[in-house]
C-alpha positions, 0 to 999 in steps of 0.5 A: 492474434495479439490485440491493439491493446494487448499490444499497447499493454505489452509496451507499457507494462514492460516499459524500460526493457529496452537496452537503453534503459537496462539498468547497470548489472551492479543493480541487478546483482544487488536486487538479486542479493536482497531477493536472496537475502530476504527470501533465505530468511524464510527457508533459513529459519529463525535469525536474531532481530539485531542480525536480520533488520540491520542487514535489510536497513543496509540493503536498502540504502544504495537503492535510496541514497546513490541510485534514487539520487538526483545530483552529483552531489546527492550521489557522492553524499550518498556514497559516504552515507552509504559506506558509513551505514552499512559500517554502522549496521553491520557493527549491529549485527556482528556484536548482535549477543553482546548487544542484546544483553545490554537491554538498550543501555549504551555503555561506550562512546563508540556506541553512542556515536554509531546510534545517533548516526543510525537514527539520523540515516534513518531520517535522511534516508526516508527523505530522500525517499519520500521527501519531508513530511515523515522523517519531519514527524519523526524528528519531533517525536523525537525532539518530544522525547528529549526535551519533553520533561520541560513541557508542563501540564499533561503532555510533559514526562519525567525525562528518559536517559539519554543512553537508555533512550537513544540505545532502546531505539538503535540497539535494542528492538524498541525503535529501528529494529522493532517489530514493524521493521520486522514486518518489513523484513520478513513479510513486506519484502517477500510480497513485494518480490512477488508482484515484482515477479508476476508484473515481470512477466505477462501477468500485466498483459493478463490482468488487462487481457481479462478485464478487457474480456469481462467489461470491454462489451459494457457501456463504459466498458473501458472505464469497466476495464480499468476498474477490474484491471486495477483491482487486479494489479492493485492486488499484488502492487498495492501502490496507487501511484503504480496502478496509475502508471501501468494501468492508466498508460493503456486505460487512459488513452483508450478512453480518451480515444473513445470520446470520455471526457478527459476529466472523466478518464483521469478520475477513473483511473485515480479512484480504480488505482487507489483501491489496490491499497485495500484490495487483499492479498498485499494491501500496500503493505498494510495487511502485515503491519495490521497482522503485528499491531492487531495479534490477527492472523493473516488469512482473517485480516484477509477474510475482513478486507475482501468484501469491503474492498469489492464494495469499493469497486462495485461502487465505482462500477456503478459510478460510471453507469450513472455518468453513462446518463450524462455522457455518451460512454461507448463500449470499446471497439471489438478490434481491441478486445482479446481473443478467448485463446489469449485471454485464457493463456495470458491469464495463467500467468497470474492465475497459477501463482496465485493459486499456488499462494491460497493454496499453500495458505488455506489447504497447506497451512503455511505462513503467508510469506511461505506461501508467498515464497513458493508462489514466487518460485513458480513465478519465476519459472513462468518467466522462461514462457512468452504470452504464446507459451513460447519458451526462450531462455533470453526473455527469461534472463531479461524478465528475471533481471527486471523483477530483481532490479524492481523488487530491490528498489521498492523493498528499499522504499518500503523499508525507508517507510516503515524503519522511520515510522519506526522511530515515531512508534518507539517514542510514542511507547517510551514517553507515553505520548500515544497515551496522552493523544488517545486520553485527548480525543475521549476528552473532546469527543465526550467519549461518544463513539461517532465523533471520535471517529469523525476526529480520527478520519480528519487525522487520517485525511491531514496526515495522510496528505503529508506520508505514504498510506502505510506510515499514516495508517500506523501513526494515526492507529497508534494514536486513535486505535486505543480510543476507538477500542475504549469506545467499544469498537472491535480492534480490527475494525478499528484498524481497518477503519483507520486504514481506509481513511488513511487512504482519502488523501489519494483522491482528496484534494489539496493534496490527491497523488493519484489524481495529480498522476492521472490528470498529468497523464490526460492533460487536464486539470487537476481539480477537474479530475479531483471532483469527479474522482471524488464522485467516483470514489463515494464509497472510499468516504462511506465505506468505513463508516458503514463498517462501523454501523453493520460490523457483520461485514468484517465477520466472513470468516465466522459468520459468511451469512450475516457478512454477505447480508451486510455487504449485499445492504450497503451495496444496495445503499451505495448504488442509491448514494453513487446514483444520486450524486453522479446521474443526470436526472431530476433533482427529487429523484437525486435527493431521494436516493441518497436519502433512501440509500443513507437510511438503508445502510445506517438505520435499517 
């Protein structure tokens, strides 16, 4: 028999599936085309970058400029920009062979017009997708490239010929069509489609059911269900906001009904959902960007990231136990917990595709994107069945339509972010600004590692307040990464450090997106939610530093014994710190716990 929790989960996860909210068939068709194009690239073989990447951008344009338009004026201009943008992208793709032989140098007025338009379009699409901050940073970078020759001192540059500068950004692979965009086309899009397919079926219900079965009966059970379900959901969604909205629709009302303080209910969901971006396999697209920037195989990045991510969620779990000393955090009611049969059946909907994904990567030896493509087809076949394993073609059509629609929109949003960030990376490379900023960090820190880490953390926090995590990571690591590696930090560790701290703004005031959403859902003052979120999520502040102090934790693939030892040591230390910060105990006991935990992590 279906539990009340499962019924609520189904309603929340499948929200928007009613006929009144059904997307127009044209958008479903465009979503299907988007999915078919990106999957086709995986199975078709090598496609020139100046063909696949402009088509990728062209497919993104309607979603952002038309579907997401908020006013009639935006919709009208969106249509105009979309038609012109598709034509411009088509020009690049059709003339790929000739443009490749120009080596980024524009030689006709038409090419200059198209190139300038595409650069401006990339800024506008990013602005409409996520707001002003990222395109403003990109615009400042472009202005620096154009006028930087007039800046005196070390931050000036010799100047760039306009035909070469604009051409490198728009008709070669040094900007819009650079390697980061290639990651968006060939890897990120595939995993986004994978997540959309799982979410369109019963995988979301499976996540909630298994979390309820594991943790529902424990002290603080409703909060711990949020931790587990958000970790599982985040492993495929990679988005803190999406996590809060989906799992929070179920866990937050449950916690409030059981008498949890509203601020704590919101904080638990915000902190747990933020962890989705550091949890393999997806990591909010960051894992695949890291592959491109470090040259490290995807499997090694997953192995390096998994133990710190588990520590993060374990710290949140321990924080909930510490809050249990202050509040009566009751377990979930027995009638709201699913039966074992229901847990088993619904867990198949995510366990089977995940098993196929991992088997293809680790046993089959194929690339992650090829493995994910195979798992997508398995996930699509599971859309034929409901949670009781009953076959239904009508439900299959509805779920598949939801999957391609959501996938198309998410691919477009992430694609717009990465394409805009690629402009910044192109400017840093052409002007040498990245090297100059790196030198500045080394100079200010007096070439000492820990001050440089502190400066990097501040930069990540400030930048993360204004741009999405992946974009903040890309920009920060392009500047600070070389400085950290010059000071002796392993390149992968430097990237993980920056990526973790790019997440700080999800729970840290004044701009904390995950907290704002959770506070709105729980109807509580956002600052109260943020204060509890920072206490619960203390691992987000400490674990990156702990990774630097205990670098073996990321060497699971090479030295599992040392990695597990460091994980246990850091975990015990984090337990002491979390207990000392949160628990209702004597002040001397709490201070002792914090000091001993800190010593264990950083001095032993």
